[in-house]
N, C-alpha and C positions, 0 to 999 in steps of 0.2 A: 070514707076510708077507715079501716079498722084501727083502733088505738094501738100504738106500738109500745113495747116495753122500753123503759129508760136505759138503754144499753148504748155505750160508746162503741165504735167499730172494733176496737181490740177485744172488748168484752163479748161482743156478738160472735166474733170469729173463734174465740178460745172457749166459749161455753156452749156452743152448739154441739151437743153430745149425742151419742147413740142412745136414744130413750126407748126403753123396753118396759121395765116394770112400773114406770111412773107415767105411762100413757093412761089417760082417763078414758076408759072403755064405756062409761056411762053417759058422758057429755056429748051431745050431738055436735057435729061440725058443719056449719053452713057452707054450701058449695061456693058461695060468693067469696068467702075468705080464701079458699084454695085458689080460686081464679085470680084473686088480687095478688097472691103470692107468686103464681105462675107468671103474671104480667111482669113482675120484677125479675124473676128467674130468667126470662127470655131476653133480658138485656145482656146476658152472658156472651162471651166471644163464641163464634162459630166459624169454621174454616170457610174462607171466600164469601162470608156472609150468607152461606147456603141456608141456614135455618131449617135444616131438615129434620128437626126433632118432632116428636109426637108425644102426647101425654094422655095416657089412658087412665082416667079417674073413675074409680069404682066406689059407688055408694050403695048399689044394689046388694042386699044381704046374701042372695043366692050366689051372685057372681063372686062376692068377697069370700064366701065359704068355699066355692070351688077352687079359687086360686089358693086359699089358705091350706086346703087339703094337699095340693100339689107341693106347696112350700114345706108342710109338715112331713110329707113323705121323703122329700130330699133332705130335710134336716135330720130325720131319724137315721138315715144312712150315713150322713156326714158325722153325726155325733157318735154313732157306733164305731166308726173307724178311727176316732181321735184317741191317742194314748192317754192313760191316766196321768194326772199331774197333781203336785203338792203345792204349786204356786197359787197363793191365795187370790191374786188378781185374776188369774185365768179361771179359777174355780167360780168366782163371782160372775165373770163374763159368761161362762158356760151355763150357769143357773139362770141368768137373765135371758140368755138366748133361747133356752128351753122354755122359759115362761112365754116369750113372744111367739114361739112356734105353737105352743099349746092354745094361745089366745088370739092368734092372727085374725081369725074369722070375726072376732068381736071388735076389732079396730074399726072406728067409724068410716075411714076413708083409706083406700089403697091407691097409690099413684104409681103407674109404671112409666118410666121414661124410655122412649124408644127412638130410633132414628131411621130415616130412609137410607137403605144400604144398596139399592140396586138388586140385580139378579142374585148376587152372592156376596159374601163378605170378601174384601180384598185379600189377596195372598201377601204374605210377608208382614211388613209393618202396618198395623191398623191404627196407629196413634191419630192420624188425621181424621179418621171416622169418629172414634170414640171421643176425641178431643173436642168434637163438635156437639157432643151431648152432655158428657159428665160435668163440665163446669156449670152448665145450667141446672143440672140436678142438685149439685152442691149449693148453688145460689138459691134454689127452691128451699132447701133445708134451712138456710140462713133467714129467708124471708118468713118462713113458717115460725121459727124460733122468735123472731122479732114480734110476732103476733101472738105469742103465748102457746104455740103448738109445738109438739115434739115429733120427731121422726127417727128412723134409723136406716142406714144404708144396708140393703140386703140384695144378694144376688143368687141365693140358693135355688130359687124357683127356676133358674135358667137351665137346670138339669131337665126340666120339663118345659122348655121354651116353646116347642111346637105344639104341645098339648094346651099351653096357656093361649097361644096364638089362635088355635082352633076354637077354644072356648069363648074368646073375646072377638073373634072375626078380624084379627090383625092380618093385613096382607103379608104375603110371602116376601116381599121386598122391604119390609120394615122389621128391624131386629131390635129386640129388647136389651137394655143395658143395666137397668136398676129397678128395684121395687122398693117404694117408700111407704111403710105404714104411717099414717098420719092421725094424730089426735091431740086434743088439749092435754097439757101436762099437769100432774098433781104437784103444784108448786112450780116456781120458775127459777129457783135458787141453784142453778147448775154451776159447777166449778170446772176450771181447766183440768184435763186429764194428764196423767203422768206420761212423759215422753223421754226418749233417749237424749243423752247429752249432746248439745249441738256439735261439739268437737268430734264426735264419732260419725257425724253424718254430713257435715259441711266441708266441701273441698274447694279451696281457693286456687285458681289457675291450673287446675288439673286434679287428678285423683291423688 
């Protein structure tokens, strides 16, 4: 088993950040480490214990490059539509997002989380479907962080979900929910991020 970082549960949960500029693009990632993290991730809850998730792990440079090109195409459209801002935090986030889009193809491993959805996505409330995939994807990020690897939650490639599916041979009854670029991090000293005051978001016994 891979040696784990000395993090208590609260530290692990609060310091698993979106890592973009601090991904180590030069250090290889052994597939066995990703598999180990996925074994942990798949202990996450899933509706009716259906376990309909699928994990497409990309290590092939050509396939990573092709997915990265679709991601970059979507990111460029997204970035061009965003209004200018003077908020320093958002400026930093935008810069790091641009960095990731420019270097996605160089990230050693890309993991796509997907789920068996039947012939089509359900109409109306889709929480039961995505609630059976996304907790496991977050658990994967936590398990990777515990092993010294970083990731960031991305969905922009879903603009080109069908093109991605065609590229990777994903069946039509399996829908993608998240793309996680995965690499070792440059340092492991991540800190909790700023969040809104609890009083503005917690509602006791009603809104």
